[in-house]
N, C-alpha and C positions, 0 to 999 in steps of 0.2 A: 503494500499500499502505501503509497505516496504522501508525500507532505502534508498538498494540496487537498489529499483524499480525507487523507487522513484527518485535516481539521472540519473537511464538509460533511463527515460524517458525525464528528464531536456533534459540533453544532444541531443538526440535525437529531442527536438524539438529548439532548437538552432543551432543544425547543420546546417541546412537551410540553415540561413541567415548569417553565415560565408565566405561561400566557396567564393560567389566574390570575397574572400581579400586575397587569396591565393597566387596571386603574392607576399605579404610581408616576408620580408628575415628572421623577430619572428613573423608568422605564429602561429606556437607549443604555446610559452609563451603568442600571443596576443588572442588564444584560451582558453590555461584557464583563463585567465585573464574572459575573456569574462562566464564561467560557471559557474566562482566563484565571481563578482563583486562588490556583496556586501561587497569581506576583498579588496576596493581597494580602500574605499572611504575617504580617508585620507584629502586629500585637500578641497574636499567639505564640509564632517565636520567640515572641520576648516572654512570654511567659510562661513556656519551657525551659528557657535560659535562666529564671531564677528560680526554680523549684529544681532544678537537676544540673544544671553547670550545660555544658557542652553538649549538641544530641548525637555526636559522632560516633558512634558504634550502640549507643542507650540498646536495648529493645521496649521498642512503643508501640502502645495497643490502640489503635485510633476509633475507638469504638461507636456505633453512629456513622461512617462518613462519610454520607452523602454524600457529592460530586467527586470528591477526591480534591480539593482544592489543599487541608489542609494533607494530607498524608501526603502528596508527589513532593509538597513543598519543602514536611521536615524527612523524608527521604533524600533530598537532594542536598540534603543539612549533611548527610550522615551518618542518620540511624538506621537503626533497621528497622520498618517499621509494618506492619501487620493492618491491612485496615479491614474492619470487619463494618456490612452495611445486611441490610436487614433487605431492601430494598433492590429485590431483583437487576432492576434495568439499572438504578446505582450502582449498581457492583461495572457493568459495562461500564457505564461514563468513568470511572474510576482506573481502568482498566485500557483505556484510550486516553485517559489522560496522561497515565504513568508510559505513555506507549512517546507522547508526544517527547521523554527525553532519555529514551534508550532503559527505561526501568521495571527489570521485573520484579513487578511491586506487588504482593501476596498481597488478594483478596477474597474474601472468607462471608458466604453469604450467611447472618446466624440472628438471632436473637439476643436482645443481650441478658435475657434470664438465663442463657444456658451454652455461655460460653464454650466451645471446641476448642479449649486448652486447658494443658497439663498444670497446676497448681503451680504458683510461682517464676508463670510464664514469662513475666514483663518487668521489667523497674520502673515504666511507667501507663496508665493507662491518659486518654484526654478523652472527653466525651464533652464534643458543644452542641448547645444548642439539641439533644437528641431525649433526655431524661421527661420532660417535658412529653414525649409521645408512646413511655414504652406502656406495658401491661402495665409492668410491677416492678414500681421504682423501690422496691424492696429487696429486690430479686434481684434488679441488676446491679445495685449496692452488696451482695454480701455475693457474685458472683463477682465481681471486680475484687473486691479485699483478697478474693482467694488466689482472682493468678498475679495477682504484684507480690514480685519478693518480699523477702521481709523490711527492708529498709525504703522499699518501694510507694510511688502516691498515684495520689487521683487528682487532676484538674479538669474541675466539673464546670459550665453554667446551671444553674436551676435559676426560671424563672417566676418572678415575687408575685403571691398574689393581690399585691397592692399592686401592682405596679401601674404609675398611674398612664401609659403610654403602653398600650397591648406591640409585643415585640409583633405580634404575628398577623396583626391587622391593621397596627397603627392610628386608632383611637385611644383616644387621651379620655378616662372616664371609666373605661369599659370596666375593669376590672372591682369598681367598688361600687359594682350594680351585684344585683340579685344577678346568677347566669340565664336565668330566663329573657329578662330584659338585654340584658348585651347581649344576649343571642340575637334579637328581635332588632337591635343596632345591625349590627353586623349585616346580617337581613336583608334594611334599609338602605345601608352604605352602597349596596351591591361586592363587598367585600368577600362573600364567602366562599367556598372550595368547589361548591355543584357542578360546574360545568368544566372539572380541567380532572390529569389523572389522581387528584387527592380527594376525588367528594367519595374513596373510601375508610377516607382519615375519619380523626377523630375530631365530634363539635368542640368547641372551646370547652362547652362547661363538662365534658369526657375526658382533660389534656389535666394533665399534676403538678398545678402552681401550688406554691409554697410560700408562708409565710418564716422569715429568720430561724425564728424558735422552733419549730416545726422539721424544717430541714433540719438543722441541729440536732439533735434529737433524734431525727433518724439515721442520721449519718455515725453517730453514735452507738446508738441501740447493731448499727452493723459493723465494730469497733472498728472508727476511724477516732482520729485528730478530726476537725475544722479549723483551717486557717480561712479567711477568709482576704484572700489573692488583693481584693481591687483597697481592704482597709490598710491591708500592708504595704502596697504602693502612697496610699497617699500619704502617711502622718509617714514615712520614709523621703515624704519629699520628689520624688516620682513620680507622680498622677500632675501630669502635664496639661491644660485644657485649655481645645487651642481658642476660644473667649478669652477676651481683656477680664470682663465684667466679671468672670467667672475669679481668675486668677485672683484681681482683688480682694471680693471675694473671701477666697479661704484662705490669702492673709491675714484678711483682718482677721477671721476668725479664729486661725493660727497663734496672733499675736494675743489672742484672749483666753485662750486656751478651750477654744471650745470645737476646734476642730473633729476630733471626732464627735464626739455628742451629736453635731449639728449631720456628720455623715450617716448617724446609724436611724438619728428620726431622718434620713431620706429615703435610707437603706429598707425602711419600717413599711413605710409606705406612699412612694416616689419611684422606684427604681427601678426601672424594668429585668433585672435578673442582680444576681447574685455570680459573683466569678467564685468558686472557691478552691482549694485545693481539703484532700483528702490525706493525709499520712495515716498509713499503715502503722503500728505498733506506739 
């Protein structure tokens, strides 16, 4: 297959999974980022670096690899990556994306609740934007704990039950409403997935969103110690906002000794998601 044929096939495989998002004002630029996901992984790679140092030679499971952008970027950085994805069409997309760079990237189709790997098989598990979609988050966490080595860690994102702007439907106030009201708003805004390949996926009420406290209790029950990665960055002065107003506000809060308190208030009822490290042992 020539490079041109590969690119055409990859674009054709990805296209049906984007159509339900045409309501986005930035659809064309967003589509471009989806086609070349591996080029836009700086923040995720920085998170990996902060947790395990250089990824080269480390055994990493990308749990819920989606269209493979992170897996491919991490493999290009020298990590020994396994991409695990439940969606068979996505598995094909991951393989094509890896072929762009001549990578022999292992791609495994499996649910997260029953990982087909030996105990201690990985140094790191990453799971971006996945846990809200699984059938049983507790079972997934138990499996993640099992496949991690003794000093292993997992980096996961968790959707805030009280996120001000829902990260899936991009509607403000959605998660402050009873779920039937929220789903009526989604239908009224024509942002549902009924006419897309996602039509068989969960409605908002079937997805797993968590308050911070509920999430910490679940993770601890699975044997993990929990670190809020965003809070760690913030208090270390490594969380840089692109907006000057926010930078000034953070500086003022820091000077008053209120930065942590303000962050935790935002985490409780505003931030879209939690980015956490789960430490084993």
